[in-house]
N, C-alpha and C positions, 0 to 999 in steps of 0.2 A: 489659473494663475500659477506660473512657475515659482517654485520655492527658491528663496535666496540662497546663494552659495556663500556661507560665512566661514568656511575653514579652508586651509591650504590643501588638504586632501581632496576636497571637492574640486578645487581649481585644477589639480593635477589630473583628476579623472576627466575633466572637461577638455583639457589640452590634449591628452593622449588618446581620447575617445575610446577608453577601455570598455569592452563589451562584456560586462559581467552578467552572470545568471542572476535572477531575482534572489535577493538575500545574500549575495556573495559579499564577504568581508575582505578587504585588502589585508594581506598577511602582515604587512609592515605597520598597520594602524595599531596604536596602543589601545588597551581596553579602556572603555569609557569610565570616567569617574562619576560618582553620584552628583547629579546636577548638571553634568556636561551634555551637550547636544551635538549631534553629528549627522550628516547625510550618509546613509549606509549603502546606497547604490546609485547607479546613474538614472534610475527612474524618478528620483526626486524625493524618496521617502526619507524623513528625518526621524532620528531616535534620540530621546532624552532619558537618561537613566535616573530613575527615582529611588530604586532600592535594589541592591545587589542580590543575585540569586545564589544557589548552592552548586558547588562542583564546577565542572567544565563542559558537561554534556549539553547539547542543544537538540531539539527535535528536528526531524527531516520531513520533507514532503511525503505524504502518504500516512504519516503517524496521526493518531487520534489525540488531539490536545483538549485539555479542559482549562478554561480561562474565566476570569471575571473581567468585564470591560465597562468603560463609560465613554460614550461618544459625544463629542461637543463640537460646535463651530469654533472658529478662531477667537470669537469674542466671549467664549465660555458658555454659550447657550447649549444646554443639554438636549439631545434628541433621542438617545437610546442608552439603556443601562441595565446590565444583568444584576448589578448590586441592588438596584431599587427593587428588583423582583426577588432578591435573595436566592438566586438560582444560578449556579455556574453554568457556563455554556460549553458544550462539547461538539467538536466537528473534526472532519478529516482535513489535515493540513494540505493546502493546494486546491481545496474546494470550499473556501470560506463563504458561507451564505450571506455574510454581512457586506463586505466590500473586498475586491480583489487585492488591494494593496496591503491589507492587514497580514496576509500570509507571509509577505516579504519581511515584515518586521518580526513576527513571532519566531521564525526559524533562527533568529539571532539571540533568543532569550534562553536563560537557564531556569531551572526549577525554582520557584519562589520569587523570581525577579518581577519587579514592577517597572514599566517603562511607558513613556508618553510618545506616541507616534503621530507625526504630522504627515498627512497624505495629500498630494495634489489632487485636484478635482477629477482628472482622468482615471485615477486609481480609487476614487471614492464613488460618488453617485452621478458624476458626469454632467452632461447637459440637461438631463431630465430632473435631477434632484430627487428628493424623497420627502417623506413626512418630516417636517421640521428642518429640512436641508434645502436651501435655495439652489437652483441650477448653477453649475460652474463654481461650486464652493469648495475651497480647501477645508479639510476637516481634521479633527484630532481624536485619537483613541488612547485612553489610559488603560493599559492591559496588565493584569497579573497572571503569570503562567503558573497555574496550580499544579498541574501534572500532565504527563502524556504517556501514551501507550505506543511502543514501537510496533509497526505493522510490517510484516515480511511476506512477500509472495514467494513461497518456497519453490514452486516449480515454474515460476515465471509465466504461468498461463491462467492464473486466477483460480486454479483447482484446489490449492491448499493455502489459505490465508492464516498466518500466525500472528496473533496479538500478544506481545510480551507484557504480562501483568507484573511479574517480578523478575528482575535480572538475576542471572546465575553467578556463581563464584568462578574465579580463575578463567582461563581461556580455553582449556581442553574441551573437546567435543567428542562424543562416542563415535567409534568406527563400526564397520560391519560385524567384526568378530567380538566386540565388547559385550560384556554382560551388564545389563542395566537394571536398576530398581526404579519402577515408575508407578505413579498413581494416576488414574484417569476416570472420567465419567463421560459417557457419550449420550447425546440426546438428539431426538428429532427436532425439527423447527418448532413444533408445538410444545416442546419441553418434556416429552415422553422419554424416560431413561431407558436405553436399550442395551447398555453395558456399563459395568462398574467394577473396579478392583476393590479388594479389601482396604480398609483404612490404612493399614501398614504398607500397602503397595504390593506389587508383584514383580518377580524377577524373570528376565527373559534375555535372550541373545538378540541383538539388533537385527542381524542378517536373517533370522528366522521369522521376523515379522510377528505381529500379534493383532488380533481383532480385525484390522483393515490396513491396506497398503499405506495409507496416509500416515499412520503412526510411526512406521519405520523411517519414512522420509523426514518427518518432523523431529524425531528424537535425535537424528544425526546433525541437526542444526542447533541443538540446545546445549547449555552448559549446566554443570552440576548445581542443583537448587533452583533452576529456572522454572517459572510457572507461566503457562501460556493458555490462551484460548484459541482453538483451531476451528475454522469454518471450512468444511470439506465438501467439495462437489461430489456427485455420485460416482464419477469415474475413478476417484481415488478412495471410494468407500465400498459399496456393494453393487454399484452399477445397475444394469437393467434387470438383474435377477433378484436383487434384494437379499434378505436373509430370513430364514425361518426362526421362529421363537427358539431361544437357546438359554440354558442355565437359569431358567426362571425369569428371563427377560423377554419382552414381546418381540414380535417379528419386525423386521425393517422393510418397509415397502420398496418396490423397485424405484430407481432414480431418486432416492432420498438424499437430501443434503443433511449433513450431520454437524452438530456443534460438540466439540470435545474439549473438556477442561483437563489439562495434562500437566503433571509435575514430574520433572526428572529428579528423583530423590538422591540417587548416587549411581556411580558406575565403576566397574572394575575393568581397566584396560586389558585387552587380550592381544598379545604380540605374536605375530607369525614369525618365529625365530629363524626358520630355514627358508622361508619364502614359498613353501609348497604345502603349507598347513599340516605338516607332519610332526612339527614340534611347536606346540602352542603354550605360551606363558601368560597366565592370568595373574595380574598383580593384585594381591590382597592388601598390602601395605607398601606405600612408597618408601624408597630408600632416601639416604641423606645426600644432599648436594646434587651435582650434575654429572659427576665422573663415575663411570662403570668400569668393571674389570675388563681386561683385554687379553688377547693371545699372549701367552707367556707369563701372565700374572699368577702369583701364588695365592690361592684362595682358601678360605676356611668356611665351610658350610655345615649346617645341621639340617637333617631332612628325615622325612618318613616316606618310604616307597611302598606303593600299593598297586594291586591289580585293579582292573575296572570294577570288579565286584566288591571292592573294599578290603580284600585280604591284604594284610600288611606282610611284606616279605623282608623288609629291612628298615632299621632306624639307627641314625647316627646323631650323637650330640644330646641324647636323652637317657634318663635312668642310669646314670653313671658311666655310660658309653661316651667316649670322646667324640668331638666333631670330626668330619672328614677334611683332610688337607690334601690338596693336589695342585698341579700346575696345569693351567688351561692350554689346550692344544698339544698335550703330550700323551694322549690316549690312555690316561690313567683312570678314566671313568667312561661310561657309554657316551657315544657321540652326542645324543640329544641333550643329556645333562650338561655335558661340556659346553655345547653351543649356548644353552640357556644361561649358564653361569657367567659366560663372557658378556652378557647384556645387563647384569645385575649391579645395583648400587649397594653400598654398605647399609645394612639394616633392612634391606628390602625383603619382603615375604611374598612368595608367589606359589602358584600351583602350575606345574609343568606336565603337560600330557604329551607322551612320546610314542609315536608309531613304531612298530617292530623294526622298520628299516633303520631307525636311528636308536633303537634300543638293543634288545637281546636277539633279534633276528628269529630264525626258525629253530633255534636250539632250546632245549630244556635246561634251565639253569637253576642250580640249588643255591639259595641265599641263606642268610642267618635264620630267618623266621618262617620261610615257606619256599616252595619250589615254584619257579616261574615257568608256566607251560610254553611250548613253542608258539611263535607268532603272536605274542601277547602285547597289547598296548598297556603301557605302565604309566602311573601317575605319581609324581613326586610333589610333596609340599616342602619347599626349600626356603631357608633363611640364610642370607649372606651375612655371616658373622663378621668377616673382615677379609681384606685382600691387599696385596702389595703389587702395584702395577709394575710391569717391566719398564725400565727407563726408556723414554722417548729419545730419538736422535738429537733433538735440539737441547736435551739436558746433558749431553755428553761432550767430552773433549774429543779432539780429532783422533788421538791415540785410542780412546775407548771405542769410538765408532769403528775404526779399522779392526780392532780386536773382536768386537761383537759381530761385525760382518763376517769375519773369518770363522767364528764359532757357528753362526747360523748356516754358513755354507757347508761346514763339516756335518752338521745335523742333517742338512738336505741330502748330502752324499749318502749317509747311513740309511735314510728313508728310501732313497732311490734304489740302493742295493737290495732292500727288502721288498721292492716292488710297490711301494706306496708313493706313486708318482704325483698324485694330487697334493699330498702333504709336503712332498719334497719341493714341488714348485712353489708352494707358499713360503717355505723356508728360504729358498733362493731369492724370492721377491722381497722378503723381509730384509735379507742381507743387502740388497741393492738400495733399500731405504736409508741405510746407514752410510752408504758411499754414493749417494745420488749425485747427478751431474751438477746440480745447483749448490752443492755443499762446498765449503771452503776447506782447503788443506794447504799445508806448507809445501815448499818446493820438493823437499826430499820425500814427501809422502804421496805426491801426485801420481807417480809411476805405479806405486802399489795400489792406490785407490782405483786407478784405471784398469789395472790387471784384474782386480777383484770384481769390478763391475762387469767387464767383458766375460769373465769366467762364469759369473752367475747368469748372465743373459744366455750364454751357450748351454748351460745346464737346464735352464727353464725351457729352452728350445728342445732339448733332448726329452724332457718330460712331456712337452706338447706332442712330440712325435709318438710317444707311447700312448698318449691319451687321444690320438687321432685329431688333434687340433692343428692341422697342417698350416692353416693361414697364420695362426699364432706363431708357429715355428718360423715361417718365412719372414714375418715382421721382425722378430727378434734377431735372426741371423742377418737381416738387412741392416739393422742398427749396428751390429758388430762390424759389418763390412763398410759401413760409412766411416768408421774409425780406422779399421785395419783392412785395407783393400784386398789383401791376399791371405786373410785368415783361413787356413785350410779346413779347420773344424766347421766354421760357419758356412763355407762353400759346400762341404760335404752334407751337412744337415739340411741346408736349404735345397740342395739337389734332391735329397731324399723326399722332402716335402713336395717339391715340384713334380716328382715322379708320381706321388700319390694323388696329386690333383690333375694328373695327365697333361701338365705343362712341359712336354718333353723337350721342346726347343730351349726353354729357359734352363732346364736341368743340364742339357748338353753344354750350354755356355758356361755354367758353373764348373762342370767337370773339366772342360778345356782350360779354364783359367787356373784350376788347381794343378793340372798336369804341367802347366808352364812353370809352376813353382817347384813341384816335386814330380818329375817325369816318371820316376820308378815306383810311385805309390801304388801298391797292389789293390787297395780298396777302390781307388778311383779308376784303375784299369778295369777292374771287375764291374764297376758301375757303368763304365763306358760300353762294355760288351752287352750288359743288360739293356742299356738304352738303345743300342742298335737293334737288338732283338725286339724290344717293345715298339720301335719305329717301324720295323718290317711288319709286325702284327697289325699296327695301326694302319699302315698303307693298304694291307690286304682287306681290312674291314672297310676302309674308305672305298676301295675299288669295288668290293661286293655291293656296297650301298649304292654307288653311282650306277653300276650295271643294272641293278634292280630298278632304279629310278628311271633310267633311260628306256629299259624294256617296257615298263608300264606306260611311259609316254608314247613309245612307238605303237604299242598295242591300242592305245586310245586315240591315236591320230586319225586313222581312217574314219572312225565314228564321228569325230569332231568335224572333219572335212565334209563328210556327207551331210551332217547337220547344217553346216554353213551353206552348202549348195542348195539344200531344200529351202532354207531361210531366204537365200538370194532369189530363188525362183519365185517364191511366194511374194517377196518384196517387189520384184519386177512386175508381177501380175497386178499387184495392188496399184503400182505406179501407172500401168497402162489403163486400168479402170478409171483411176482418178483423172487421167489426162482426157479420156473419152468424155467424161462428164463435163470437164472444163471446156472442151471444144464445143459441146452442145450449148453450154451457157454463153459462150463467146461468139455464137453465130451472129453475124451482122456487124461485128467489130471491124475495124479498118485492117487493110492488108499489112500495114506496119506493125500493128499489135500482134497479128498472127505470126509474122516473121520473128518477132521478139520471143513469142512463146515457144516456137519450134526450136530456136537457138538454145533457149534455156533447157528444154527437154533433152537436146543432144548433150549438153554439158552434164546433166544429171546422169545420163546413160554412161558417159565416159567415166565419171566418178565411180559408178556402181561396178563397172567392169574392172577398173584398175585396183579397186579395193578387195576384190575376191581373190582367194589364194589359188595359185596354179594347181593343177592336178598332182597328187602324191607329194605335195610339199608339207613339212611339219608346221603345225599351227603353234606359234610362240606368242605368249603374252608379253608385250614390250614394256609394260608398266613395271 
């Protein structure tokens, strides 16, 4: 019997023929009030709210739910009840052993909620009925959602099933480099304990793994404080080999499934500051807010510098010694410490491990408390006491932007003269941020802004040439030439880049264009001569290459031709043999059939002759 549609929402669903998934709730539908009833999907399941639940979370298909229920007919006759047995019922949502329709209702419930669900017969016991339920009967279930356990298939292959017993805090999850504190106990299916951490837990790096591969994969899906139960298939445990007895725990037999109780007690994020794992920052204490220092910020830090063996070589900000003050990206401290400080928030405490490449290199350096040997990895415990960020462009007036851009450009010029091309390019790029194309400026300032922008682009292109980034130089010079068609510097630098990338024709076009503007320019005339010389050398190389190629082809041609002749002869022999057999088989056939066969044989012979190469002719692949 179909359920009556007694709300406007149900009528809308019927008219539009919405195809919802089971348990789908229309987003525009207001929350049910206590005592209110509503059809919750197009399958005809009705829900009446009897008691509100807690929070906003609801279970999902695959989760393990624990409920109390009372099943009745529409006239109130009871046919099943967990309350009468005083025993809550637990099952996997989506596989309800009672009736199929109950799943669709439970996924709409919150923890502690009590609701009455009315199910049409096709979602109940159908045409067969059940004990106490006549065939084709609509039924009702009063359900209390006591709790549920979220179930996650971590690898999407059933190899590691995670059941969340207690949710974690915040949203951050550990990464490969992070250092975590975990507590776990691993058991065989029969309950035998095969591994266990101390009660206070154990510390490890996620990427290094621990105990078995499943642990690393599971930890990366967890939040701080999360408590889970893992069911681990053998391929993510110890596989076909198993594990020998270890650390006082028994052996793990081959192909064993493990149950692991796991808690992520805490973790310390480890940041790869430079992207090559040569400067790693482990956060011991989070800083304040969301803003970190940036390039150009004036920072104040206190720190202890150590060698890897623990030898302290320097301390600032302790024992009467003042903290260190410096400006980021001004080469006032070693590069690794500079880059790490640029990522820190006020009040943050961290440990920074710095490879020699970003530290003191292969030099022996004498510091306040000890000598740093060559090629030493150094470790700093750093606290960001305070910093003052450099003003952002959007915080400035037009006049301040132009003034700051000019200053950054001059800083870039000084760095370029000292051969620090990478840092010079960064200064020029910073300058363009203050005079960007999408910025606003008054009429009198537009010319100056454009000139500054073009000048910085050309200077970055010059840096790119020094750093062998020729494509980068071509791109920036092309941007300039889009604005100033005959900019001689842009033409010159782009021609240089084209020469380095062996695009000689493009380089020649830029040189010709520049000489149209300045026919007497010595640098372009010199470049023109160089281009002619390079073109001659290129032509010689090409001629030599083609000569070698044709010589090889000529040498190989007689062999290929001979092979074709042999293949042709063998093919003709096979054709003759086949035709002889066919003639024997066709004896007794009519004269007309024989004439047809002879005509076909002649055509085949013509094709074979016409497709063979003439004597001494080169064989060329036409494809």
